[in-house]
N, C-alpha and C positions, 0 to 999 in steps of 0.2 A: 078537638082532634088533633092527635100527634102527626102532622104532616110528614115529619122527618122519618118517623117509624113506618108510616104507611109506604112512603116512596122506597124505603129499604126492602119491605116485604115484597113489594111488587118486582123490584130488580132482582131479588133473590127467586122468585117464581119464574121469571123470564130466563135467568141463567141456568136453572133447573131444566127447564123446557128445552133450551139449546143444548145443554149436554146430552139429554135424552135423545134429541134429534140426531146428534152427532154419533151416538151410541146406535142408532138405527140405520147406519149407513148400509146402502145395498151391498151385497156382496156377488161378485161375478163368479159365473161357472164356466168352466173348460168343457166343451162339447166335442166328444170324437165320435165321427159316424164312419161305419163301414158298410158299403153297399156291395151285396153279393149277387151276382148274376148267375142263375142257375142254367141258363142257356149254353153259356160258354165257359161257365165254372171259372169266372174272374171276379175279383174284388178290389173295389176302389175305396181309397180312405180320404177322410177330410177331418180337419181339427181346426177349431176357433174358440175363441174366448167370446162367445156370442150370447151366452145364457146369463139370467140374473135371477139369483133365489128370491123367493117370495118372503115377505117379512115373517110369516108364521111358519115358515118350512124348516126342517132341520138341514143344517148345513153339513151335507154328508155325501158320500159316494153311492152312485147307483148305475147299474149297468142292466141291459135287457133288450129284447126285439122290440122294435117301434111298431105299434098297431095304432091305427086310426078308427075311430068310431064308425058304425054302419049308417048313421044319418047322412042326409044329402050335404047339410051345411057343415058337418063335423064340429058342431058346437057341443054335443053331448049334454043337452039340456033337458030332454023329455025323459019320462020314466023309463020308456021301453028301449032305451039306448043300450046297443050291445057292441062288444068289442070281439070280432071274429078272430080268435086265436086259441091255440092248444098249447103254445110254447110257455115256457117258464124258465126264468123270469121275463116279464115284458113291461114296456113303457108305453104309456097312452100319449098319443099326440092329438090335442083338441085345439080347436079354433077359439079365438076370444069372441065374446059377445052373447047377447040373448039371456044370460043368467049370470049368476055371481061366480067368482073364482071358487068359493068354497063348494058350491053345488056340483061343478064340474070335477073337482079334485076327489070330493067324496063318491060321486057315481063311479069314478074309475077305480077308487080304492077298494069299493064294494065288490068290483069284479076281479079283484086280484091285482091290480097293477102295482108294480114295484116304485114306480115314480110317475109324475105327470109332467108333460111339457105343454105349454099353451104358447101358441103363436099369436102375435098382435094383429090389430087391424090392418086392412090393406093400406089405408090412407096414412098410416105412420111408417110404412115403407122398412126402413131398416133399423128403427128404434124400438126399445123396449121400456118397460116401466117396473116399478117394484110393486108386486102384487100385495094386497091385503087379504088373507084367506083364514080367519080365525075358525077354530073347531075342526081342523083337517088331521090333527094328531101327529103321527110320525111319518106320514107320507111326504116324501121329497117332492117339492114342486118348483119350477123353474120357467121363466118366460124367454122365449126367443123372438126374434124378428119376424114380421110377415114374410119377407123374401126367403129367409131360411126355412121357415116352416113349410111354404109352399114347394120349396126345393124338396124336401124330405118326402112331402105328401105325393108329389109327382113320381118320384123313384119307387114308392111303393104301389102306386096304381099301375106302373109299368112293370110289375112282377119283381121287383128287387126285393131281397130280403135285407132290411136295414137293422143293423145292431147300433146302439147308442151307449156311450159311457159318458157319465156326468161326473166331473171332479171338481173340487173346490178351487176356485180361481184366486184373484187378488182379494185379501182380507178387506180392503178399503177401495171401493170405487169412488167415482164422482159423487159426493153427497150433496153438491148444489144441484139438486133437482127442483121441480116447481114447487113441491111442499116446502122444501128447506128455504127457498128464496122467500115464499109468501110468509113463512113463519118468522124469518129473521126481519122482514120489512115491518110486519105487524109489530113485533117486539121492539123494533126500534123506535117506531111510532109511539108506542106505549110509554117507553121510558122518556122520550123526548117530551111528550105531552105531560107525564107526571113531573120532570124536571121543571118545565116552564111553569106549570102551575103552581109548583111550591116555591119557586122564586118569586112569582107575582104576589102569592100570599104573603111570603115572608117581607118583601119589600112594602107591600101596603101596610102591613102591621107596624113595621119600622117607621114609615112615614107618618102614620097616625099617631104613634107614640111621640115622635120627634115634634110634631105640631102642638101636641098637648103640652109637651115640656116647655116649648117655646112661649106658648101663651101664658103658662104659669110663671116663667121668668119674667115676662113683660109686665104682668101684674105686680109681681114682687118687686120689680125695679120702680114701677110706678108709686107703689106704697112706700118704698124706700125714699124716693124723692120727696114724698109728702112729710115722711118723718124728719128727713134731713132738714127741712124748711122750719121745723118746730124746735130744732136744737140751737142751744145758745152760741152766739159768736162773741169774740172778746178780742181786742186789740192789746198786745202786750206793751207795758210801758218800762222805761229804765227804773230799777228799784223794785219791780215785781219778784216775788219769790221764784216764780218760773225761770226768771233770767239770771239768777243767782249762780254761784259757783257750784252750789251742792244741789242744784235742781236737776231733775231727770230730763232725759232727752226725749224727743218724739219717738215713740215705739214703731212707727212705720218707716220713717226715713232715717232714723238714728242720728238725728243732728240736733244740737243744743238750740234752745228757745233764745231768740234775740228780740231786743226791743222793736216795736212796730210790726212784729209777726202776728198775724190773724189766726188765731186758734178756735176749734170748735170745742165745746164742752158736752160731752154725752150726759145721758140720764144717770150714769154710774159715778159722775164726777171726774172721770178721766178726760183729758184734753189731749189734742192733737193738732197738728198744723192742719188748716182747713183744706189746703190743697192736697194734703195726703190722705186725709180721712175720708173726705166725700167719695172719691172712686172706690175706696175699700168698702164703705157702707153701702154703695150701689150693688156691689157684687156679693157681699157677705152678710150685711145688716146686723153685724154684731159688733161688740167692742173688742180690738185686737188684744186686750190685756185680760179681761175677765170674761169674755163671750157673752156679755149682756146683750140681750136680743132688743134692739131699740124699738122694733115694731110692737113687741109684747109691752115694754115698758111705756111707751106712749098710748098703749091701747087700740092701737090700729089692728083691725082684724083683717086676715087674708081670706079673700074668697078662693076656695079650691073647688074645682069642677067636680060635680059628683057623679064621676064615672070610674069605671074599673081601670080603665087605662091610666087615668090621671092619678088615681089613688096608688097604684102600682109605681108609676113614675116617680111620683113625689116620695114614696117610702124608700125607693132605692137610691135616689139622689140625696135624701137627707139623712139616711141612716148613718152615713160615715161622718157627717157634720155635727150631729147632736151628741153631746158627750152625756154619759150616764149621770145619775144623781150625786154619786159620790166625786166624779170628777168635776161637776159643777161645785160642789163644796169646796174641793181642793183649790179649784181656781179662785174661788171667792175668798177663802182664807189666804191664799197667797197674794192676792190684790190688796186685801186688807191690810196684811203685814207689812206689804211694801208701802202703802198709803201712810199707816201709822210711823214706819221707819223713817219717813222723809219728814213728816211734821215733828217727830220726837215726842217724848213722854214726859220731859222735865221742864218744858217751855210752853207757854200758852199757844193756842192755835191762833196763827196770823189771820187777820182779817183781810178779806179780798179788797180790791180798790171800789171806791164809792161808786155806786151804780148811777148811771145817767138817767136823764128823765125818760128815755126810751126803753130802759131795762124793764123786763118782765117783773111783775110782782111776785113771781115764785123765786127769783133770785134773791129779792129782799128778805123772803121768808127763810131761804137757805141760809143767807149770811147771819140773821138776828139769831137763828136757832141752831147755831153750830153745836157739835157735841161737847161735853165737858173735857178738860185736860185728862188725858190718859185713857180714854174710852175709844174703841175702834168705831169707825163710822158704821152705821147700821146698813147691812145689806139683806134685803129680804129674800127668802127662798122662792124662785119663781114656780116650783112646784106645787105650792099651796095656794089657791084662791082667797083663802081667808085672812092673809096678811094685810094689815092695815097700812095706809100711808104713814110712815114715820117722820121723824123731825124735819128732814129735808124737803118733805112734800112729794118726793118722787120714789118710785121703786123699780127694780130690776129682777 
């Protein structure tokens, strides 16, 4: 599973939800009230930004006489609810509770209401909420506070003729209502959980790969130590060809060989200072000049853990270190040419120093079966397993 892609998808969905929540910000409504007293022919007026348009309501202007339903609780939830008025246009004033906002609004619209005003519960005091009332069509619906609704209802019951004008107020009210806070909190928790989960998964995977790589490196170093112990050591003496003026330098430290220097001879017959080549072989396990793998040349098999992680790690780590077949051939040719140029083609191959009693029998065979004059030393192709051991008794 691609945890990075899953996390991005989750974040995108959350951001989309936040954007939609911000787009659904409640819009306030300006409410203008005119109380006409027919007894003394006087009119009182009041204006406040105390309404809140419903979520599914058209944000539009509305005007009419205010009419309350004839039910006792003024909730307009029963099928036989009536609105006693003959005036037109008129606005229904309904109490919240006992049925849905959609039922109240549709029932008033069926009786010809221009708009519907619903006042809140008594326990909410002077507060309003954003109503959700799908399926109410083009009927304007707003909510006002309980205190304001009861004030209007009291005037109507006392014989006042109340006219209401609803106008669009501020486009963006306070959007940090309870629903928004809940949605933001849940979104933050989901994003945080997804991020922490991805971080834990990624860290555990990196740790697992690092441990597998460390185990493999330790095994390779142990095999390299074993292989180094099987390579020949030699102490140079005065008069050896390696200490002559035309001799090559050590390819690792770029210093000339001197008498009494201890050198190590690799399976490819390249030699280096012991103190220079041993640390190199522990890390690289190949000849610095011809890239000959000492583990393969000595027949030491490396145990590679049969897991997907180890295989992936070994491939990625060694892909940059393993040359192609052509590159190996080029290296071999270059090394062979250099080796031949040092010895020369018009003079016999000098024999090495007489082996001591502790020398390996392999060294005796190598010295006694040196290649003829003018022939390049044989270097087997490591890509073919059918190559036989040639004159020197070793192969790379």
